[in-house]
C-alpha positions as CSV (number, residue, x, y, z in Angstrom):
1,M,35.9,-7.3,2.9
2,K,39.1,-6.6,0.6
3,I,42.4,-5.7,3.0
4,Q,45.9,-5.6,2.1
5,A,48.8,-8.1,2.7
6,A,52.3,-8.6,1.9
7,I,52.1,-11.9,0.7
8,A,55.5,-14.6,0.0
9,Y,55.9,-16.1,-3.1
10,A,57.7,-19.3,-3.6
11,G,61.0,-18.8,-4.8
12,E,60.8,-14.9,-4.8
13,A,63.0,-12.8,-2.0
14,E,60.8,-10.4,-1.4
15,F,57.0,-10.0,0.1
16,K,54.6,-8.1,-2.2
17,I,51.7,-6.0,-0.6
18,E,48.9,-6.9,-2.9
19,P,44.7,-6.3,-2.3
20,V,43.6,-9.2,-0.4
21,E,39.6,-10.9,0.2
22,I,39.4,-11.7,3.6
23,A,36.7,-14.1,4.9
24,E,33.8,-13.0,7.2
25,P,34.5,-14.3,10.9
26,R,33.0,-17.4,11.6
27,P,31.7,-18.1,14.9
28,D,34.7,-18.8,16.7
29,E,37.0,-16.3,15.0
30,I,37.8,-12.9,15.7
31,L,38.2,-10.2,12.9
32,I,41.0,-7.9,14.1
33,E,42.8,-4.4,12.7
34,I,45.8,-4.7,12.8
35,A,48.5,-1.8,14.5
36,G,51.5,-3.2,14.7
37,V,53.2,-6.6,13.7
38,G,56.6,-7.6,14.2
39,I,58.8,-9.2,11.6
40,C,60.5,-12.6,13.2
41,H,63.4,-15.0,12.1
42,T,60.6,-17.2,11.7
43,D,58.6,-15.0,9.3
44,L,61.5,-15.2,6.9
45,F,62.6,-19.1,7.5
46,V,59.0,-20.2,6.2
47,R,59.3,-17.8,3.4
48,E,62.5,-19.6,1.9
49,A,60.5,-22.8,2.5
50,A,57.7,-22.0,1.5
51,A,57.5,-23.9,-1.5
52,A,57.9,-27.0,0.8
53,I,55.5,-25.9,3.3
54,F,52.6,-24.2,1.4
55,K,50.3,-25.4,-2.3
56,N,49.4,-21.7,-2.2
57,P,51.1,-18.4,-1.9
58,A,51.2,-17.0,1.5
59,V,50.8,-14.6,4.3
60,L,52.9,-15.4,6.9
61,G,53.5,-12.7,9.9
62,H,53.0,-13.9,13.9
63,E,53.4,-11.1,15.8
64,G,50.7,-9.1,15.0
65,A,48.5,-7.1,17.5
66,G,45.4,-4.9,17.3
67,T,41.9,-3.7,18.1
68,V,38.9,-6.4,17.9
69,V,37.0,-5.3,15.2
70,A,34.2,-8.2,14.8
71,V,33.9,-11.7,16.4
72,G,31.9,-15.0,16.0
73,S,29.2,-15.9,17.8
74,Q,30.8,-18.5,19.8
75,V,33.6,-15.8,21.2
76,S,33.2,-14.8,24.4
77,K,36.7,-13.7,25.4
78,V,36.9,-10.3,23.9
79,A,34.7,-8.1,22.4
80,I,35.0,-5.6,19.3
81,G,37.2,-2.4,20.1
82,D,39.3,-4.2,22.8
83,K,43.2,-4.2,22.1
84,V,45.1,-7.7,21.8
85,A,48.3,-9.2,21.0
86,I,48.1,-12.1,19.0
87,T,50.2,-15.5,19.9
88,F,50.2,-18.9,18.8
89,R,47.2,-21.1,18.3
90,S,46.8,-24.2,20.4
91,C,43.7,-26.7,20.7
92,G,43.0,-26.5,24.5
93,T,41.5,-30.1,24.4
94,C,44.4,-32.7,23.5
95,R,46.8,-34.0,26.4
96,N,49.7,-31.6,26.3
97,C,47.0,-28.3,26.6
98,E,45.7,-29.9,30.2
99,R,48.9,-30.5,31.3
100,G,50.6,-27.7,29.9
101,P,52.5,-26.0,28.5
102,V,50.4,-25.2,25.8
103,S,53.3,-24.6,23.6
104,Y,53.2,-28.6,22.6
105,C,49.8,-28.6,21.3
106,E,49.7,-32.1,19.9
107,N,48.0,-30.3,16.9
108,F,50.1,-27.1,16.6
109,Q,51.1,-27.8,13.6
110,A,47.6,-28.2,12.0
111,L,46.6,-25.0,13.9
112,N,49.5,-23.0,12.8
113,M,51.3,-24.2,10.0
114,S,48.8,-26.0,7.5
115,G,48.1,-22.9,5.3
116,G,44.2,-22.9,6.1
117,R,41.2,-23.4,8.8
118,T,40.8,-26.9,10.4
119,D,38.4,-28.1,7.6
120,G,41.2,-27.1,4.8
121,S,39.0,-24.0,3.6
122,R,41.1,-20.6,3.4
123,S,40.0,-17.5,4.8
124,L,42.3,-15.1,2.4
125,S,42.1,-15.1,-1.8
126,G,44.2,-12.8,-4.2
127,E,44.0,-11.6,-7.7
128,A,45.1,-15.6,-8.4
129,G,43.3,-17.5,-6.2
130,E,43.2,-18.8,-3.0
131,L,46.4,-17.5,-0.1
132,D,47.4,-20.1,2.2
133,A,47.1,-18.4,5.6
134,N,46.3,-18.8,9.5
135,F,49.8,-18.8,9.9
136,F,50.2,-19.4,13.7
137,G,46.3,-18.6,13.5
138,Q,46.7,-15.1,12.4
139,S,48.7,-14.4,9.3
140,S,49.2,-11.0,10.7
141,F,51.1,-9.4,7.5
142,A,47.9,-7.4,6.8
143,T,45.8,-4.6,7.6
144,H,43.5,-7.1,9.1
145,C,43.8,-11.1,10.3
146,L,41.8,-13.6,11.8
147,A,42.1,-15.3,15.2
148,Y,40.6,-16.9,18.0
149,E,40.0,-17.1,21.7
150,S,43.3,-19.3,22.0
151,N,45.8,-17.1,20.5
152,V,44.4,-13.2,21.9
153,V,45.7,-11.4,24.9
154,K,44.1,-8.3,26.1
155,V,46.9,-6.1,25.9
156,A,47.0,-4.0,29.4
157,D,46.3,-0.4,30.3
158,G,49.8,1.9,29.3
159,I,51.5,-0.4,26.7
160,P,51.0,1.3,23.3
161,V,48.9,-1.7,21.2
162,E,51.6,-1.0,18.1
163,I,54.2,-2.3,20.0
164,A,52.3,-5.4,21.6
165,G,52.5,-7.7,18.9
166,P,56.5,-9.2,19.6
167,L,55.5,-10.2,23.2
168,G,53.4,-12.8,21.2
169,C,56.3,-14.7,19.6
170,G,60.1,-13.2,20.1
171,V,59.9,-11.5,23.8
172,Q,58.1,-14.4,25.4
173,T,60.3,-17.4,23.5
174,G,63.0,-15.9,24.6
175,A,62.2,-14.7,28.4
176,G,60.3,-18.1,28.9
177,A,63.5,-19.9,28.2
178,I,65.4,-18.5,31.0
179,L,61.9,-18.0,33.3
180,N,60.0,-21.3,32.5
181,S,62.1,-23.7,30.3
182,L,65.3,-23.3,32.3
183,D,63.8,-21.6,35.7
184,A,67.4,-20.0,36.1
185,E,67.3,-19.1,39.8
186,P,68.5,-16.0,40.9
187,G,72.4,-16.0,41.3
188,S,73.3,-18.4,38.6
189,S,75.3,-18.0,35.7
190,V,73.7,-17.7,32.2
191,I,75.0,-17.4,28.8
192,I,73.0,-16.2,25.4
193,A,74.4,-16.9,22.0
194,G,72.2,-15.0,19.8
195,G,71.7,-10.9,20.3
196,G,68.5,-10.5,18.2
197,P,64.8,-9.9,19.8
198,V,65.2,-13.7,21.5
199,G,68.5,-13.1,23.4
200,Q,68.0,-9.9,23.9
201,S,64.7,-10.5,25.9
202,A,66.6,-13.7,27.0
203,V,69.2,-11.0,28.5
204,M,66.3,-9.0,30.1
205,A,64.6,-11.6,31.9
206,A,68.0,-13.0,33.3
207,N,68.6,-9.7,34.9
208,L,65.0,-9.5,36.0
209,R,65.2,-13.1,37.6
210,G,68.2,-12.0,39.5
211,C,71.3,-13.9,37.8
212,E,74.8,-12.7,38.9
213,T,76.6,-13.6,36.1
214,I,74.8,-13.0,32.3
215,I,77.1,-13.3,29.4
216,L,75.8,-12.5,25.4
217,I,77.8,-14.0,22.6
218,E,77.1,-11.6,19.4
219,P,79.3,-10.5,16.5
220,Q,77.4,-7.1,16.2
221,A,79.2,-4.9,18.7
222,A,75.7,-2.6,18.9
223,R,74.0,-5.3,19.8
224,R,76.4,-6.5,22.5
225,Q,76.3,-2.8,24.1
226,F,72.2,-3.1,23.9
227,A,72.8,-6.0,26.1
228,L,75.3,-4.7,28.6
229,D,72.8,-2.0,28.8
230,H,70.2,-4.0,29.5
231,G,71.2,-6.7,32.1
232,A,74.1,-8.5,30.5
233,T,77.0,-8.5,32.7
234,H,79.2,-9.4,29.9
235,A,79.1,-9.4,26.2
236,F,81.8,-11.7,23.7
237,D,82.5,-11.0,19.8
238,P,82.7,-14.7,18.7
239,A,84.4,-13.9,15.8
240,G,88.1,-14.4,15.1
241,D,90.5,-16.0,17.8
242,C,88.2,-15.6,20.4
243,D,88.3,-18.3,23.2
244,I,84.7,-18.4,24.1
245,D,85.2,-20.9,27.1
246,G,88.5,-19.6,28.0
247,E,86.6,-16.6,28.3
248,V,83.8,-17.8,30.2
249,R,86.0,-19.7,32.3
250,A,88.0,-17.1,33.5
251,I,84.6,-15.6,34.8
252,V,83.5,-18.3,36.0
253,P,85.7,-21.4,36.9
254,D,83.6,-24.4,37.1
255,G,81.8,-23.3,34.0
256,I,78.0,-21.9,33.0
257,D,74.9,-22.8,35.0
258,Y,72.8,-22.1,32.5
259,A,73.0,-21.3,28.1
260,L,70.6,-20.7,26.0
261,D,71.2,-21.2,21.8
262,T,68.8,-18.5,19.4
263,T,71.0,-19.0,16.5
264,G,70.6,-23.0,15.3
265,L,74.3,-23.3,14.3
266,G,75.8,-26.8,15.6
267,S,79.2,-25.2,16.1
268,V,77.9,-23.2,18.3
269,V,75.4,-25.6,20.2
270,S,79.4,-27.3,20.6
271,T,80.6,-24.1,22.1
272,L,77.9,-23.6,24.6
273,T,78.3,-27.1,25.7
274,A,81.8,-26.6,26.1
275,C,81.0,-23.8,28.7
276,L,78.6,-25.5,30.9
277,K,79.6,-27.0,34.5
278,V,78.2,-30.4,35.6
279,R,74.5,-30.3,35.6
280,G,74.4,-27.6,33.5
281,A,71.7,-27.3,31.3
282,L,71.3,-25.9,27.2
283,G,68.3,-24.5,26.0
284,L,67.7,-24.7,22.3
285,V,65.5,-22.1,20.5
286,G,67.4,-21.0,17.2
287,L,65.7,-22.9,13.9
288,S,68.6,-24.6,11.8
289,H,68.6,-26.1,8.4
290,V,66.1,-29.0,8.3
291,D,69.3,-31.4,7.7
292,A,71.4,-29.7,10.6
293,N,73.0,-32.1,12.8
294,L,74.6,-31.1,16.6
295,P,78.2,-31.7,17.0
296,V,78.0,-32.5,20.6
297,K,80.1,-35.8,22.1
298,I,78.0,-37.9,24.0
299,N,80.5,-38.4,26.5
300,R,80.8,-34.5,27.1
301,L,77.2,-34.5,27.5
302,S,76.5,-38.3,29.7
303,G,79.7,-37.4,32.0
304,S,78.7,-34.1,32.9
305,G,75.2,-34.7,33.2
306,I,74.6,-32.2,30.9
307,R,70.9,-31.7,29.5
308,L,69.8,-30.4,26.4
309,I,66.5,-28.9,26.3
310,G,64.3,-27.8,23.0
311,I,62.1,-25.0,24.0
312,I,58.9,-24.2,21.7
313,E,57.7,-20.7,22.4
314,G,59.4,-20.5,26.0
315,D,57.4,-23.3,27.4
316,S,54.1,-20.3,27.9
317,D,50.8,-20.5,28.3
318,P,50.2,-17.0,26.8
319,D,46.5,-16.4,29.3
320,E,48.9,-16.4,32.4
321,F,52.9,-15.5,30.9
322,L,51.8,-12.4,28.8
323,P,49.9,-10.3,31.1
324,Y,53.2,-11.3,33.4
325,L,55.6,-10.0,31.0
326,M,53.3,-6.8,30.2
327,D,53.5,-6.3,34.0
328,Q,57.0,-6.6,34.3
329,H,57.3,-4.3,31.6
330,L,54.7,-1.4,33.4
331,A,57.0,-1.6,36.4
332,G,60.4,-1.1,34.0
333,N,61.8,-4.5,34.8
334,L,61.3,-5.6,31.2
335,P,62.0,-2.8,28.3
336,F,61.6,-4.7,25.2
337,D,59.9,-1.6,23.8
338,H,63.7,-0.6,23.2
339,M,64.6,-3.1,20.9
340,I,62.0,-1.9,18.8
341,T,62.1,0.3,15.6
342,T,59.0,0.7,13.3
343,Y,58.5,1.0,9.9
344,P,55.6,1.5,7.4
345,F,53.8,-1.2,6.3
346,A,55.0,-1.1,3.1
347,E,58.5,-0.8,3.9
348,I,58.7,-4.2,4.9
349,N,61.5,-5.6,2.7
350,N,63.4,-2.8,3.6
351,A,62.6,-3.3,7.3
352,I,64.0,-7.0,6.8
353,A,67.1,-6.2,5.4
354,E,68.1,-3.5,8.2
355,Q,67.1,-5.6,10.8
356,H,69.4,-8.5,9.1
357,A,72.2,-5.8,8.9
358,G,71.6,-4.6,12.5
359,K,70.5,-1.7,11.8
360,C,67.5,-2.4,14.3
361,I,67.1,-5.4,16.4
362,K,63.5,-5.8,16.2
363,A,61.6,-4.7,13.1
364,V,57.9,-4.0,13.8
365,L,55.5,-2.8,10.6
366,L,52.5,-0.1,11.5
367,P,50.1,-0.4,8.4
368,S,48.5,2.3,9.6
């Protein structure tokens, strides 16, 4: 079947939209016509590192949503015509999948980052030959993609399917970091570094949880204002001579209960650590350069009981957590749609540039 896909070529700064052949779904696969797909920092991080990760040009995209148009013989979870959001893939049988959360599946890399099916075959091919795909079990920078039962969740009535894709990664990562990983209790204090989609989702989740003090650190004024309009109690610009720790201690003298870094910058992690109270916790979701280290003083951690927590996909079980997020959205408690700006699929490179420049918070591509 011929489709259109945005292809990442190693060493090239932009995606190229080209015709691609997609294989028919195998017994365990689901063919989905994409209605919308979010652009995530992870897509761009992987594109820049494509030469080290993939052996072929690759189709990325992992915040897809759309309509099921074909299913393999072993698929019973969804049927043709169902509207689904697509998330990360897990095996369902390893120790971590059985104990949960499934975001720590022991086969995560093989299922989400290998570029192919579990048998090594490729489901996409282009004019120059095989393409690496199956990115997060979907590769949804395309008009159609193949997914699996473990990484599709039906979209609730009332939520437009074209904007549901970010629930599968950015929203569940930010919200899950607050609600699951850190499990911030009502009345607690939270500081979040980075006002992109993950950070803003964390702000909304902290507000949903009833946290008393919610602080965002973000250099772009529009994103700071967005956070203030969606639950943040304070927002600071880290540029210039701003003393973040001093500003925080003026609000919460004993320090912050919970911190979340979405930037992957060691200097920011160090700043957040300084803001924490005794027995505080810092969650890390930001991707950093492969050689980046944490400039954190060991005595600061051991002497204060501070915990550092690495977080994948918000410690989410998508089959349970995504319906919860949808319910909260429909109740008006998680307005993630306010972050979204839509672009035609053909404008993928312009959408990336505008998201990077802060002209939008979450860009969603519409293949139709």
